[in-house]
C-alpha angles and dihedrals in degrees: 000000000000114000112224117202130183118204102205139186135170135197118209143189090250144333110281124052088196087068092054098267115154141200114263101174136023124192124183133177119196122221125182118189089349092303122117110238102192088234094125133162122219130163140154117219135206106232096192090227139077120280114231114250090236091056092049088053087056104046103011093227110142133202091243093054092055098046094098097038125111123265120248090253088059093058101029099098094046090047095049093046088052098054100030111120093003123116109248116220109197135166107231091001099190090068095051095038091048091056094044092050089050092054096045091044092053089051102037116037092199093055110134102182143294094259089060086070104027132034110232130218115196109207091193090062090047091049092051091052092048096041109026117189094015134104109271104179116127095263092052091047091052090053091047094050095036094242113158109238099154090123091063101096094151133015114270126173099229096038092048090049091053091049091044090053089058090047095048092050090052092046092052104031097086128232093250094067092046091050093049091052090052093049091052090050091051096044090096100214143042094248097058092041092053090047090055092048092050092049090056094040091235127160114231111221113190122213118253121236091257092050090052092051090048088050092052092048090052092051091049090051090053092050093045087059092052098265129131127230122217088194091066087063097052101044 
């Protein structure tokens, strides 16, 4: 059965929903069987209250920008249908789940909680288990796993979800698979590569022409933003 995961992030007017703070941006990236599908969800929301200056300094979203955006009640059904049944992957999940439960609870009096409809994985908890005593915020994890996030000048829900998807895949991929890939790349010829694959009983799935074009476009985007691509050197 296909495993559907939703990498999710929110931006808010402030920290604590118990003090009346509201969600102003939701960004979700869909993954099925560890493959990004492109079926993402992204929306800005008018909170009908002022955003704290400290919060604006973090995400850069202003009250003026949100004046013509929909209310949460206008997007709630679509958002709920999108996440329902999927496994939510969130960095510091209690923060986002707390705000989501607050929003749904305001709208629906019989709301029982997000985790009644979606299992939740907290990547901050995972990172602390994997790297005890170290910084485990998203920027630190990008540095640790060599993920380019130089284009992340401010927090943004969709951008942070896209970055977290890369981090999560690295955190859960396993070093053995990465090591095997490097051995295959360094093998030097088709015969030795095929021998290594047979020894491990692996199926080789070749990229389609469209996948190769999409891959090249992604590399070009990284390079346009000042990054470097290892894959250019091994093609």
